[in-house]
N, CA, C and O atoms as a GROMACS GRO file, in nm:
protein
  644
    1MET      N    1   0.080  -0.121   0.006
    1MET     CA    2  -0.011  -0.003   0.008
    1MET      C    3   0.102   0.119   0.007
    1MET      O    4   0.204   0.120   0.076
    2SER      N    5   0.064   0.214  -0.080
    2SER     CA    6   0.140   0.330  -0.092
    2SER      C    7   0.080   0.436  -0.006
    2SER      O    8  -0.041   0.444   0.017
    3ALA      N    9   0.182   0.524   0.048
    3ALA     CA   10   0.149   0.658   0.131
    3ALA      C   11   0.043   0.751   0.075
    3ALA      O   12   0.021   0.750  -0.046
    4SER      N   13  -0.016   0.822   0.146
    4SER     CA   14  -0.132   0.918   0.099
    4SER      C   15  -0.040   1.047   0.039
    4SER      O   16   0.076   1.075   0.070
    5GLN      N   17  -0.125   1.113  -0.053
    5GLN     CA   18  -0.060   1.233  -0.095
    5GLN      C   19  -0.025   1.346  -0.003
    5GLN      O   20   0.066   1.424  -0.034
    6SER      N   21  -0.104   1.361   0.130
    6SER     CA   22  -0.062   1.426   0.220
    6SER      C   23   0.072   1.394   0.296
    6SER      O   24   0.146   1.475   0.352
    7GLN      N   25   0.087   1.269   0.287
    7GLN     CA   26   0.220   1.198   0.366
    7GLN      C   27   0.335   1.254   0.269
    7GLN      O   28   0.437   1.304   0.315
    8TYR      N   29   0.313   1.242   0.140
    8TYR     CA   30   0.414   1.272   0.026
    8TYR      C   31   0.422   1.448   0.044
    8TYR      O   32   0.533   1.501   0.039
    9ALA      N   33   0.331   1.511   0.060
    9ALA     CA   34   0.342   1.657   0.080
    9ALA      C   35   0.427   1.704   0.211
    9ALA      O   36   0.500   1.803   0.217
   10GLU      N   37   0.404   1.623   0.299
   10GLU     CA   38   0.468   1.662   0.430
   10GLU      C   39   0.623   1.609   0.415
   10GLU      O   40   0.717   1.671   0.466
   11LEU      N   41   0.639   1.485   0.338
   11LEU     CA   42   0.767   1.454   0.328
   11LEU      C   43   0.864   1.550   0.254
   11LEU      O   44   0.985   1.556   0.273
   12SER      N   45   0.791   1.625   0.167
   12SER     CA   46   0.860   1.720   0.071
   12SER      C   47   0.872   1.841   0.165
   12SER      O   48   0.976   1.907   0.162
   13ARG      N   49   0.781   1.870   0.241
   13ARG     CA   50   0.814   2.008   0.347
   13ARG      C   51   0.932   1.947   0.422
   13ARG      O   52   1.035   2.014   0.410
   14GLN      N   53   0.944   1.841   0.493
   14GLN     CA   54   1.048   1.807   0.583
   14GLN      C   55   1.177   1.811   0.519
   14GLN      O   56   1.275   1.866   0.570
   15LEU      N   57   1.177   1.743   0.388
   15LEU     CA   58   1.308   1.760   0.310
   15LEU      C   59   1.366   1.887   0.276
   15LEU      O   60   1.488   1.904   0.276
   16SER      N   61   1.272   1.989   0.243
   16SER     CA   62   1.311   2.114   0.213
   16SER      C   63   1.362   2.191   0.336
   16SER      O   64   1.416   2.300   0.320
   17ALA      N   65   1.347   2.136   0.461
   17ALA     CA   66   1.373   2.199   0.602
   17ALA      C   67   1.523   2.113   0.613
   17ALA      O   68   1.594   2.160   0.702
   18VAL      N   69   1.571   2.021   0.556
   18VAL     CA   70   1.683   1.974   0.588
   18VAL      C   71   1.813   2.073   0.549
   18VAL      O   72   1.927   2.045   0.584
   19GLY      N   73   1.785   2.168   0.487
   19GLY     CA   74   1.899   2.276   0.486
   19GLY      C   75   1.938   2.322   0.608
   19GLY      O   76   2.048   2.378   0.615
   20ALA      N   77   1.862   2.308   0.720
   20ALA     CA   78   1.924   2.360   0.852
   20ALA      C   79   2.024   2.268   0.905
   20ALA      O   80   2.113   2.297   0.984
   21VAL      N   81   2.000   2.141   0.847
   21VAL     CA   82   2.105   2.044   0.896
   21VAL      C   83   2.227   2.052   0.825
   21VAL      O   84   2.339   2.056   0.877
   22LYS      N   85   2.197   2.053   0.695
   22LYS     CA   86   2.327   2.110   0.604
   22LYS      C   87   2.401   2.230   0.643
   22LYS      O   88   2.522   2.246   0.625
   23ARG      N   89   2.327   2.308   0.693
   23ARG     CA   90   2.414   2.455   0.733
   23ARG      C   91   2.487   2.415   0.858
   23ARG      O   92   2.603   2.450   0.879
   24GLY      N   93   2.401   2.324   0.961
   24GLY     CA   94   2.497   2.287   1.092
   24GLY      C   95   2.619   2.214   1.035
   24GLY      O   96   2.728   2.248   1.079
   25LEU      N   97   2.614   2.118   0.942
   25LEU     CA   98   2.721   2.025   0.910
   25LEU      C   99   2.842   2.145   0.844
   25LEU      O  100   2.962   2.134   0.867
   26SER      N  101   2.788   2.248   0.767
   26SER     CA  102   2.884   2.335   0.721
   26SER      C  103   2.944   2.406   0.830
   26SER      O  104   3.066   2.422   0.824
   27ARG      N  105   2.886   2.448   0.923
   27ARG     CA  106   2.957   2.521   1.035
   27ARG      C  107   3.067   2.438   1.121
   27ARG      O  108   3.146   2.490   1.199
   28ILE      N  109   3.060   2.339   1.100
   28ILE     CA  110   3.199   2.246   1.162
   28ILE      C  111   3.314   2.234   1.078
   28ILE      O  112   3.420   2.191   1.126
   29LEU      N  113   3.306   2.264   0.965
   29LEU     CA  114   3.415   2.251   0.857
   29LEU      C  115   3.503   2.366   0.904
   29LEU      O  116   3.458   2.471   0.949
   30PRO      N  117   3.663   2.330   0.888
   30PRO     CA  118   3.756   2.416   0.927
   30PRO      C  119   3.742   2.540   0.808
   30PRO      O  120   3.706   2.516   0.693
   31ALA      N  121   3.772   2.655   0.851
   31ALA     CA  122   3.765   2.775   0.788
   31ALA      C  123   3.845   2.770   0.645
   31ALA      O  124   3.797   2.836   0.554
   32ASP      N  125   3.967   2.692   0.621
   32ASP     CA  126   4.003   2.678   0.504
   32ASP      C  127   3.968   2.550   0.422
   32ASP      O  128   4.037   2.504   0.332
   33CYS      N  129   3.839   2.497   0.470
   33CYS     CA  130   3.803   2.369   0.413
   33CYS      C  131   3.638   2.415   0.368
   33CYS      O  132   3.546   2.375   0.439
   34PRO      N  133   3.613   2.494   0.254
   34PRO     CA  134   3.470   2.508   0.226
   34PRO      C  135   3.396   2.387   0.182
   34PRO      O  136   3.466   2.292   0.148
   35GLY      N  137   3.270   2.373   0.178
   35GLY     CA  138   3.195   2.254   0.133
   35GLY      C  139   3.219   2.194   0.025
   35GLY      O  140   3.213   2.072   0.018
   36GLY      N  141   3.255   2.279  -0.087
   36GLY     CA  142   3.295   2.220  -0.213
   36GLY      C  143   3.415   2.149  -0.179
   36GLY      O  144   3.399   2.032  -0.215
   37SER      N  145   3.512   2.164  -0.133
   37SER     CA  146   3.637   2.107  -0.099
   37SER      C  147   3.624   1.996  -0.016
   37SER      O  148   3.702   1.902  -0.029
   38ALA      N  149   3.535   1.994   0.071
   38ALA     CA  150   3.511   1.856   0.158
   38ALA      C  151   3.441   1.752   0.066
   38ALA      O  152   3.466   1.632   0.078
   39ALA      N  153   3.351   1.801  -0.030
   39ALA     CA  154   3.288   1.698  -0.136
   39ALA      C  155   3.391   1.637  -0.204
   39ALA      O  156   3.403   1.514  -0.212
   40VAL      N  157   3.484   1.735  -0.266
   40VAL     CA  158   3.594   1.663  -0.337
   40VAL      C  159   3.664   1.563  -0.274
   40VAL      O  160   3.703   1.462  -0.334
   41LEU      N  161   3.682   1.584  -0.157
   41LEU     CA  162   3.789   1.472  -0.081
   41LEU      C  163   3.690   1.373  -0.064
   41LEU      O  164   3.725   1.258  -0.092
   42THR      N  165   3.573   1.392  -0.024
   42THR     CA  166   3.502   1.280   0.035
   42THR      C  167   3.458   1.187  -0.103
   42THR      O  168   3.424   1.069  -0.090
   43LEU      N  169   3.461   1.241  -0.207
   43LEU     CA  170   3.412   1.142  -0.351
   43LEU      C  171   3.545   1.087  -0.394
   43LEU      O  172   3.544   0.977  -0.449
   44LEU      N  173   3.672   1.155  -0.374
   44LEU     CA  174   3.797   1.081  -0.392
   44LEU      C  175   3.805   0.964  -0.295
   44LEU      O  176   3.851   0.856  -0.333
   45GLU      N  177   3.764   0.981  -0.177
   45GLU     CA  178   3.801   0.868  -0.090
   45GLU      C  179   3.700   0.771  -0.122
   45GLU      O  180   3.746   0.657  -0.123
   46ARG      N  181   3.558   0.781  -0.152
   46ARG     CA  182   3.456   0.687  -0.170
   46ARG      C  183   3.480   0.621  -0.306
   46ARG      O  184   3.450   0.502  -0.318
   47HIS      N  185   3.537   0.691  -0.415
   47HIS     CA  186   3.540   0.655  -0.548
   47HIS      C  187   3.690   0.607  -0.576
   47HIS      O  188   3.710   0.509  -0.649
   48GLY      N  189   3.777   0.666  -0.527
   48GLY     CA  190   3.921   0.653  -0.562
   48GLY      C  191   3.948   0.741  -0.669
   48GLY      O  192   3.855   0.798  -0.726
   49GLU      N  193   4.077   0.759  -0.706
   49GLU     CA  194   4.156   0.826  -0.806
   49GLU      C  195   4.056   0.836  -0.924
   49GLU      O  196   3.990   0.735  -0.949
   50MET      N  197   4.039   0.949  -1.000
   50MET     CA  198   3.956   0.985  -1.097
   50MET      C  199   4.010   1.106  -1.169
   50MET      O  200   4.081   1.190  -1.112
   51ARG      N  201   3.969   1.115  -1.312
   51ARG     CA  202   3.962   1.239  -1.404
   51ARG      C  203   3.897   1.340  -1.335
   51ARG      O  204   3.822   1.310  -1.243
   52MET      N  205   3.919   1.470  -1.373
   52MET     CA  206   3.841   1.591  -1.314
   52MET      C  207   3.719   1.578  -1.391
   52MET      O  208   3.625   1.642  -1.342
   53SER      N  209   3.692   1.511  -1.502
   53SER     CA  210   3.561   1.532  -1.574
   53SER      C  211   3.457   1.414  -1.496
   53SER      O  212   3.334   1.423  -1.498
   54ARG      N  213   3.533   1.306  -1.428
   54ARG     CA  214   3.437   1.223  -1.368
   54ARG      C  215   3.386   1.300  -1.210
   54ARG      O  216   3.274   1.292  -1.159
   55LEU      N  217   3.483   1.360  -1.168
   55LEU     CA  218   3.460   1.438  -1.045
   55LEU      C  219   3.359   1.541  -1.068
   55LEU      O  220   3.282   1.576  -0.979
   56ALA      N  221   3.358   1.591  -1.186
   56ALA     CA  222   3.252   1.719  -1.210
   56ALA      C  223   3.117   1.629  -1.240
   56ALA      O  224   3.009   1.683  -1.216
   57GLU      N  225   3.118   1.520  -1.282
   57GLU     CA  226   2.999   1.446  -1.305
   57GLU      C  227   2.942   1.424  -1.159
   57GLU      O  228   2.832   1.466  -1.123
   58LEU      N  229   3.032   1.351  -1.076
   58LEU     CA  230   2.980   1.312  -0.947
   58LEU      C  231   2.942   1.439  -0.863
   58LEU      O  232   2.862   1.420  -0.771
   59LEU      N  233   2.983   1.549  -0.880
   59LEU     CA  234   2.962   1.659  -0.822
   59LEU      C  235   2.837   1.734  -0.846
   59LEU      O  236   2.777   1.804  -0.765
   60SER      N  237   2.802   1.704  -0.988
   60SER     CA  238   2.679   1.744  -1.059
   60SER      C  239   2.711   1.897  -1.060
   60SER      O  240   2.632   1.974  -1.006
   61VAL      N  241   2.843   1.951  -1.128
   61VAL     CA  242   2.866   2.085  -1.138
   61VAL      C  243   2.954   2.090  -1.260
   61VAL      O  244   3.018   1.996  -1.308
   62ASP      N  245   2.949   2.221  -1.307
   62ASP     CA  246   3.019   2.230  -1.434
   62ASP      C  247   3.182   2.250  -1.402
   62ASP      O  248   3.228   2.292  -1.295
   63MET      N  249   3.257   2.210  -1.514
   63MET     CA  250   3.393   2.197  -1.505
   63MET      C  251   3.461   2.302  -1.435
   63MET      O  252   3.550   2.276  -1.354
   64SER      N  253   3.420   2.434  -1.462
   64SER     CA  254   3.490   2.584  -1.393
   64SER      C  255   3.480   2.548  -1.244
   64SER      O  256   3.569   2.567  -1.162
   65VAL      N  257   3.369   2.500  -1.221
   65VAL     CA  258   3.348   2.512  -1.047
   65VAL      C  259   3.437   2.395  -1.002
   65VAL      O  260   3.516   2.410  -0.909
   66THR      N  261   3.423   2.279  -1.066
   66THR     CA  262   3.517   2.155  -1.014
   66THR      C  263   3.652   2.211  -1.026
   66THR      O  264   3.732   2.204  -0.933
   67SER      N  265   3.679   2.265  -1.136
   67SER     CA  266   3.832   2.321  -1.130
   67SER      C  267   3.882   2.431  -0.993
   67SER      O  268   3.993   2.424  -0.941
   68ARG      N  269   3.796   2.508  -0.959
   68ARG     CA  270   3.803   2.585  -0.852
   68ARG      C  271   3.806   2.488  -0.713
   68ARG      O  272   3.890   2.502  -0.624
   69HIS      N  273   3.730   2.417  -0.713
   69HIS     CA  274   3.746   2.305  -0.595
   69HIS      C  275   3.873   2.230  -0.558
   69HIS      O  276   3.923   2.209  -0.448
   70VAL      N  277   3.922   2.185  -0.708
   70VAL     CA  278   4.032   2.097  -0.728
   70VAL      C  279   4.170   2.210  -0.696
   70VAL      O  280   4.261   2.174  -0.621
   71ALA      N  281   4.170   2.299  -0.738
   71ALA     CA  282   4.274   2.406  -0.732
   71ALA      C  283   4.277   2.423  -0.560
   71ALA      O  284   4.383   2.400  -0.502
   72HIS      N  285   4.183   2.455  -0.502
   72HIS     CA  286   4.179   2.489  -0.362
   72HIS      C  287   4.228   2.388  -0.291
   72HIS      O  288   4.318   2.417  -0.213
   73THR      N  289   4.187   2.250  -0.298
   73THR     CA  290   4.227   2.130  -0.229
   73THR      C  291   4.385   2.092  -0.259
   73THR      O  292   4.465   2.050  -0.175
   74ALA      N  293   4.409   2.115  -0.394
   74ALA     CA  294   4.552   2.095  -0.433
   74ALA      C  295   4.655   2.186  -0.371
   74ALA      O  296   4.765   2.140  -0.341
   75GLU      N  297   4.626   2.307  -0.351
   75GLU     CA  298   4.693   2.416  -0.287
   75GLU      C  299   4.731   2.379  -0.156
   75GLU      O  300   4.838   2.404  -0.102
   76ARG      N  301   4.634   2.319  -0.112
   76ARG     CA  302   4.662   2.308   0.065
   76ARG      C  303   4.726   2.145   0.066
   76ARG      O  304   4.751   2.094   0.175
   77GLY      N  305   4.745   2.086  -0.034
   77GLY     CA  306   4.816   1.944  -0.033
   77GLY      C  307   4.721   1.821  -0.002
   77GLY      O  308   4.766   1.708   0.019
   78TRP      N  309   4.580   1.854  -0.001
   78TRP     CA  310   4.497   1.742   0.002
   78TRP      C  311   4.469   1.666  -0.082
   78TRP      O  312   4.402   1.568  -0.048
   79ILE      N  313   4.504   1.679  -0.210
   79ILE     CA  314   4.506   1.610  -0.329
   79ILE      C  315   4.621   1.628  -0.409
   79ILE      O  316   4.686   1.731  -0.391
   80GLU      N  317   4.658   1.541  -0.498
   80GLU     CA  318   4.768   1.566  -0.592
   80GLU      C  319   4.693   1.517  -0.742
   80GLU      O  320   4.608   1.430  -0.760
   81ARG      N  321   4.752   1.599  -0.828
   81ARG     CA  322   4.702   1.600  -0.949
   81ARG      C  323   4.816   1.531  -1.049
   81ARG      O  324   4.909   1.601  -1.091
   82MET      N  325   4.807   1.407  -1.080
   82MET     CA  326   4.912   1.310  -1.166
   82MET      C  327   4.873   1.321  -1.315
   82MET      O  328   4.759   1.341  -1.357
   83PRO      N  329   4.986   1.304  -1.388
   83PRO     CA  330   4.945   1.265  -1.525
   83PRO      C  331   4.867   1.158  -1.560
   83PRO      O  332   4.893   1.058  -1.493
   84ASP      N  333   4.779   1.145  -1.643
   84ASP     CA  334   4.702   1.028  -1.677
   84ASP      C  335   4.778   0.942  -1.775
   84ASP      O  336   4.786   0.978  -1.892
   85PRO      N  337   4.831   0.836  -1.736
   85PRO     CA  338   4.922   0.736  -1.830
   85PRO      C  339   4.833   0.707  -1.969
   85PRO      O  340   4.887   0.699  -2.079
   86ALA      N  341   4.706   0.695  -1.952
   86ALA     CA  342   4.648   0.668  -2.071
   86ALA      C  343   4.613   0.801  -2.168
   86ALA      O  344   4.571   0.783  -2.283
   87ASP      N  345   4.629   0.911  -2.124
   87ASP     CA  346   4.623   1.029  -2.204
   87ASP      C  347   4.681   1.150  -2.115
   87ASP      O  348   4.621   1.210  -2.026
   88LYS      N  349   4.806   1.171  -2.158
   88LYS     CA  350   4.904   1.292  -2.094
   88LYS      C  351   4.841   1.409  -2.085
   88LYS      O  352   4.885   1.484  -1.998
   89ARG      N  353   4.740   1.452  -2.156
   89ARG     CA  354   4.682   1.580  -2.131
   89ARG      C  355   4.585   1.608  -2.044
   89ARG      O  356   4.536   1.720  -2.030
   90SER      N  357   4.540   1.474  -1.960
   90SER     CA  358   4.448   1.479  -1.870
   90SER      C  359   4.513   1.442  -1.742
   90SER      O  360   4.616   1.377  -1.756
   91ARG      N  361   4.476   1.471  -1.617
   91ARG     CA  362   4.511   1.457  -1.494
   91ARG      C  363   4.441   1.373  -1.422
   91ARG      O  364   4.318   1.384  -1.430
   92ILE      N  365   4.496   1.274  -1.340
   92ILE     CA  366   4.413   1.191  -1.247
   92ILE      C  367   4.440   1.259  -1.104
   92ILE      O  368   4.549   1.295  -1.060
   93LEU      N  369   4.311   1.270  -1.038
   93LEU     CA  370   4.309   1.328  -0.914
   93LEU      C  371   4.324   1.230  -0.792
   93LEU      O  372   4.246   1.134  -0.802
   94ARG      N  373   4.403   1.228  -0.680
   94ARG     CA  374   4.417   1.141  -0.583
   94ARG      C  375   4.435   1.190  -0.464
   94ARG      O  376   4.510   1.287  -0.458
   95LEU      N  377   4.380   1.145  -0.352
   95LEU     CA  378   4.387   1.200  -0.207
   95LEU      C  379   4.534   1.184  -0.159
   95LEU      O  380   4.604   1.087  -0.189
   96THR      N  381   4.574   1.285  -0.085
   96THR     CA  382   4.719   1.281  -0.043
   96THR      C  383   4.697   1.242   0.128
   96THR      O  384   4.595   1.267   0.191
   97PRO      N  385   4.817   1.178   0.181
   97PRO     CA  386   4.793   1.160   0.329
   97PRO      C  387   4.728   1.293   0.415
   97PRO      O  388   4.660   1.274   0.516
   98ALA      N  389   4.750   1.400   0.374
   98ALA     CA  390   4.703   1.509   0.445
   98ALA      C  391   4.555   1.536   0.421
   98ALA      O  392   4.480   1.593   0.501
   99GLY      N  393   4.518   1.481   0.287
   99GLY     CA  394   4.388   1.467   0.284
   99GLY      C  395   4.285   1.392   0.326
   99GLY      O  396   4.166   1.423   0.331
  100ARG      N  397   4.364   1.238   0.373
  100ARG     CA  398   4.291   1.161   0.435
  100ARG      C  399   4.303   1.195   0.583
  100ARG      O  400   4.212   1.148   0.652
  101GLU      N  401   4.391   1.264   0.644
  101GLU     CA  402   4.403   1.325   0.762
  101GLU      C  403   4.280   1.409   0.783
  101GLU      O  404   4.208   1.384   0.880
  102LEU      N  405   4.246   1.515   0.695
  102LEU     CA  406   4.157   1.591   0.714
  102LEU      C  407   4.012   1.531   0.711
  102LEU      O  408   3.924   1.570   0.786
  103LEU      N  409   3.999   1.449   0.632
  103LEU     CA  410   3.860   1.357   0.605
  103LEU      C  411   3.855   1.270   0.759
  103LEU      O  412   3.746   1.249   0.813
  104ASP      N  413   3.968   1.230   0.812
  104ASP     CA  414   3.951   1.176   0.940
  104ASP      C  415   3.891   1.259   1.059
  104ASP      O  416   3.808   1.224   1.143
  105GLU      N  417   3.960   1.390   1.043
  105GLU     CA  418   3.894   1.511   1.122
  105GLU      C  419   3.769   1.538   1.095
  105GLU      O  420   3.687   1.528   1.187
  106LEU      N  421   3.732   1.573   0.980
  106LEU     CA  422   3.583   1.596   0.941
  106LEU      C  423   3.493   1.472   1.009
  106LEU      O  424   3.398   1.501   1.082
  107ALA      N  425   3.518   1.369   0.989
  107ALA     CA  426   3.447   1.228   1.027
  107ALA      C  427   3.419   1.264   1.177
  107ALA      O  428   3.306   1.258   1.225
  108ARG      N  429   3.538   1.303   1.252
  108ARG     CA  430   3.533   1.316   1.410
  108ARG      C  431   3.431   1.425   1.443
  108ARG      O  432   3.340   1.411   1.525
  109ARG      N  433   3.456   1.531   1.374
  109ARG     CA  434   3.374   1.668   1.395
  109ARG      C  435   3.250   1.634   1.366
  109ARG      O  436   3.179   1.680   1.457
  110THR      N  437   3.164   1.560   1.262
  110THR     CA  438   3.063   1.549   1.220
  110THR      C  439   2.992   1.431   1.320
  110THR      O  440   2.877   1.455   1.359
  111THR      N  441   3.050   1.320   1.357
  111THR     CA  442   3.020   1.215   1.459
  111THR      C  443   2.984   1.306   1.580
  111THR      O  444   2.871   1.313   1.628
  112ASP      N  445   3.080   1.367   1.618
  112ASP     CA  446   3.073   1.470   1.753
  112ASP      C  447   2.930   1.548   1.751
  112ASP      O  448   2.842   1.545   1.836
  113MET      N  449   2.933   1.610   1.646
  113MET     CA  450   2.790   1.706   1.626
  113MET      C  451   2.671   1.627   1.627
  113MET      O  452   2.574   1.657   1.698
  114PHE      N  453   2.674   1.534   1.556
  114PHE     CA  454   2.537   1.441   1.571
  114PHE      C  455   2.539   1.379   1.695
  114PHE      O  456   2.428   1.335   1.726
  115ALA      N  457   2.636   1.357   1.784
  115ALA     CA  458   2.629   1.294   1.902
  115ALA      C  459   2.574   1.394   2.007
  115ALA      O  460   2.497   1.355   2.094
  116ARG      N  461   2.614   1.521   1.999
  116ARG     CA  462   2.575   1.651   2.093
  116ARG      C  463   2.432   1.666   2.042
  116ARG      O  464   2.347   1.665   2.131
  117THR      N  465   2.391   1.680   1.921
  117THR     CA  466   2.260   1.744   1.870
  117THR      C  467   2.155   1.636   1.895
  117THR      O  468   2.054   1.670   1.956
  118LEU      N  469   2.170   1.503   1.853
  118LEU     CA  470   2.073   1.388   1.874
  118LEU      C  471   2.115   1.316   2.007
  118LEU      O  472   2.114   1.193   2.010
  119ASP      N  473   2.153   1.389   2.114
  119ASP     CA  474   2.173   1.302   2.240
  119ASP      C  475   2.062   1.247   2.307
  119ASP      O  476   2.073   1.148   2.380
  120ASP      N  477   1.929   1.321   2.279
  120ASP     CA  478   1.818   1.243   2.332
  120ASP      C  479   1.734   1.140   2.244
  120ASP      O  480   1.626   1.084   2.264
  121TRP      N  481   1.825   1.137   2.137
  121TRP     CA  482   1.765   1.002   2.043
  121TRP      C  483   1.805   0.887   2.099
  121TRP      O  484   1.908   0.897   2.167
  122THR      N  485   1.749   0.764   2.091
  122THR     CA  486   1.801   0.620   2.115
  122THR      C  487   1.884   0.574   2.015
  122THR      O  488   1.889   0.639   1.911
  123ASP      N  489   1.951   0.474   2.027
  123ASP     CA  490   2.038   0.410   1.909
  123ASP      C  491   1.920   0.354   1.807
  123ASP      O  492   1.926   0.373   1.686
  124ASP      N  493   1.840   0.302   1.854
  124ASP     CA  494   1.707   0.240   1.773
  124ASP      C  495   1.649   0.360   1.680
  124ASP      O  496   1.614   0.322   1.568
  125GLU      N  497   1.633   0.490   1.706
  125GLU     CA  498   1.584   0.585   1.657
  125GLU      C  499   1.664   0.631   1.549
  125GLU      O  500   1.613   0.666   1.443
  126VAL      N  501   1.805   0.634   1.572
  126VAL     CA  502   1.925   0.689   1.500
  126VAL      C  503   1.918   0.567   1.388
  126VAL      O  504   1.902   0.591   1.268
  127GLY      N  505   1.931   0.459   1.431
  127GLY     CA  506   1.930   0.346   1.315
  127GLY      C  507   1.820   0.348   1.218
  127GLY      O  508   1.836   0.331   1.097
  128GLN      N  509   1.686   0.372   1.288
  128GLN     CA  510   1.582   0.391   1.164
  128GLN      C  511   1.592   0.480   1.092
  128GLN      O  512   1.541   0.466   0.980
  129LEU      N  513   1.662   0.610   1.125
  129LEU     CA  514   1.679   0.718   1.044
  129LEU      C  515   1.766   0.696   0.916
  129LEU      O  516   1.748   0.739   0.802
  130ASN      N  517   1.877   0.606   0.973
  130ASN     CA  518   1.987   0.563   0.886
  130ASN      C  519   1.919   0.470   0.770
  130ASN      O  520   1.935   0.489   0.649
  131THR      N  521   1.850   0.379   0.820
  131THR     CA  522   1.778   0.286   0.743
  131THR      C  523   1.692   0.358   0.625
  131THR      O  524   1.707   0.345   0.504
  132LEU      N  525   1.596   0.438   0.695
  132LEU     CA  526   1.507   0.494   0.596
  132LEU      C  527   1.588   0.616   0.493
  132LEU      O  528   1.547   0.643   0.380
  133LEU      N  529   1.687   0.670   0.547
  133LEU     CA  530   1.769   0.779   0.454
  133LEU      C  531   1.819   0.687   0.346
  133LEU      O  532   1.792   0.715   0.229
  134ALA      N  533   1.884   0.590   0.373
  134ALA     CA  534   1.932   0.497   0.292
  134ALA      C  535   1.832   0.426   0.164
  134ALA      O  536   1.856   0.406   0.044
  135ARG      N  537   1.730   0.402   0.237
  135ARG     CA  538   1.614   0.360   0.132
  135ARG      C  539   1.566   0.458   0.046
  135ARG      O  540   1.542   0.435  -0.073
  136LEU      N  541   1.549   0.576   0.105
  136LEU     CA  542   1.507   0.693   0.009
  136LEU      C  543   1.617   0.719  -0.091
  136LEU      O  544   1.581   0.742  -0.206
  137ARG      N  545   1.754   0.718  -0.062
  137ARG     CA  546   1.873   0.736  -0.159
  137ARG      C  547   1.834   0.654  -0.270
  137ARG      O  548   1.807   0.701  -0.380
  138SER      N  549   1.831   0.512  -0.239
  138SER     CA  550   1.826   0.391  -0.320
  138SER      C  551   1.701   0.397  -0.405
  138SER      O  552   1.705   0.353  -0.520
  139SER      N  553   1.580   0.454  -0.350
  139SER     CA  554   1.476   0.466  -0.453
  139SER      C  555   1.493   0.567  -0.557
  139SER      O  556   1.450   0.547  -0.671
  140PHE      N  557   1.559   0.687  -0.519
  140PHE     CA  558   1.607   0.761  -0.614
  140PHE      C  559   1.700   0.730  -0.721
  140PHE      O  560   1.702   0.792  -0.828
  141GLY      N  561   1.762   0.652  -0.696
  141GLY     CA  562   1.902   0.596  -0.763
  141GLY      C  563   1.979   0.717  -0.812
  141GLY      O  564   1.999   0.820  -0.746
  142ASP      N  565   2.020   0.691  -0.937
  142ASP     CA  566   2.095   0.805  -0.979
  142ASP      C  567   2.018   0.908  -1.060
  142ASP      O  568   1.969   0.888  -1.170
  143CYS      N  569   2.014   1.028  -0.985
  143CYS     CA  570   1.911   1.126  -1.049
  143CYS      C  571   1.941   1.180  -1.199
  143CYS      O  572   1.854   1.230  -1.270
  144ARG      N  573   2.065   1.166  -1.233
  144ARG     CA  574   2.123   1.197  -1.371
  144ARG      C  575   2.052   1.119  -1.464
  144ARG      O  576   2.053   1.159  -1.580
  145ASP      N  577   1.984   1.006  -1.434
  145ASP     CA  578   1.897   0.916  -1.527
  145ASP      C  579   1.767   0.953  -1.540
  145ASP      O  580   1.692   0.903  -1.625
  146TRP      N  581   1.727   1.058  -1.444
  146TRP     CA  582   1.560   1.111  -1.470
  146TRP      C  583   1.574   1.231  -1.579
  146TRP      O  584   1.671   1.306  -1.586
  147HIS      N  585   1.474   1.235  -1.654
  147HIS     CA  586   1.442   1.326  -1.751
  147HIS      C  587   1.289   1.378  -1.717
  147HIS      O  588   1.213   1.311  -1.647
  148TYR      N  589   1.257   1.496  -1.771
  148TYR     CA  590   1.124   1.549  -1.749
  148TYR      C  591   1.044   1.523  -1.864
  148TYR      O  592   1.090   1.550  -1.975
  149GLN      N  593   0.925   1.473  -1.853
  149GLN     CA  594   0.819   1.458  -1.943
  149GLN      C  595   0.764   1.598  -1.988
  149GLN      O  596   0.738   1.615  -2.107
  150ASP      N  597   0.749   1.685  -1.910
  150ASP     CA  598   0.679   1.808  -1.927
  150ASP      C  599   0.743   1.899  -1.870
  150ASP      O  600   0.757   1.884  -1.749
  151ALA      N  601   0.808   2.031  -1.938
  151ALA     CA  602   0.861   2.123  -1.869
  151ALA      C  603   0.794   2.204  -1.788
  151ALA      O  604   0.856   2.277  -1.711
  152HIS      N  605   0.651   2.204  -1.793
  152HIS     CA  606   0.570   2.286  -1.696
  152HIS      C  607   0.552   2.219  -1.568
  152HIS      O  608   0.569   2.269  -1.456
  153THR      N  609   0.520   2.112  -1.595
  153THR     CA  610   0.491   2.009  -1.444
  153THR      C  611   0.625   1.963  -1.385
  153THR      O  612   0.636   1.935  -1.265
  154ARG      N  613   0.735   1.955  -1.480
  154ARG     CA  614   0.854   1.898  -1.446
  154ARG      C  615   0.833   1.765  -1.390
  154ARG      O  616   0.916   1.726  -1.309
  155ALA      N  617   0.737   1.692  -1.420
  155ALA     CA  618   0.704   1.560  -1.401
  155ALA      C  619   0.811   1.459  -1.434
  155ALA      O  620   0.823   1.423  -1.551
  156PRO      N  621   0.902   1.403  -1.327
  156PRO     CA  622   0.991   1.328  -1.374
  156PRO      C  623   0.958   1.168  -1.430
  156PRO      O  624   0.873   1.094  -1.382
  157MET      N  625   1.034   1.143  -1.524
  157MET     CA  626   1.014   1.009  -1.590
  157MET      C  627   1.147   0.947  -1.601
  157MET      O  628   1.231   1.004  -1.670
  158ARG      N  629   1.180   0.819  -1.531
  158ARG     CA  630   1.296   0.763  -1.564
  158ARG      C  631   1.341   0.731  -1.715
  158ARG      O  632   1.267   0.696  -1.807
  159GLN      N  633   1.462   0.750  -1.720
  159GLN     CA  634   1.514   0.727  -1.874
  159GLN      C  635   1.510   0.563  -1.890
  159GLN      O  636   1.545   0.488  -1.800
  160GLU      N  637   1.468   0.523  -2.007
  160GLU     CA  638   1.451   0.386  -2.039
  160GLU      C  639   1.601   0.327  -2.073
  160GLU      O  640   1.673   0.388  -2.153
  161THR      N  641   1.643   0.214  -2.015
  161THR     CA  642   1.754   0.164  -2.044
  161THR      C  643   1.765   0.045  -2.135
  161THR      O  644   1.876  -0.002  -2.161
   0.00000   0.00000   0.00000
């Protein structure tokens, strides 16, 4: 049985308010590590070394924005840009030990922030939230595969594969 329209409307309102959580997370970042830089490091950790074009795709931003984030992280020694053996014109981006250290610090800060903020939640409640958020992400899949049927309603339709 599917949820009611009013439940979907409430879900939409709740997800719109997630911006407050994201702002809280951004406040724990070190001054020299804005959100875009943290995203670059996180994606390199999760997916391994990659070309800048792949990173731009994963970030869902254009190459100029990706270039700025990459330059910022490289200047601080958190990533390195190595020649791509398959194409000398391209660079492969790779985390450095300093980048891994920063990610460890960010993970500690994030965990501490959630522990403080959700200290009145039970382990079961946090587990339920984790399970439901993972399920929500899985239901959406790769949003880049979505196309819009109608520009006015912006009703999504999955791309046929």
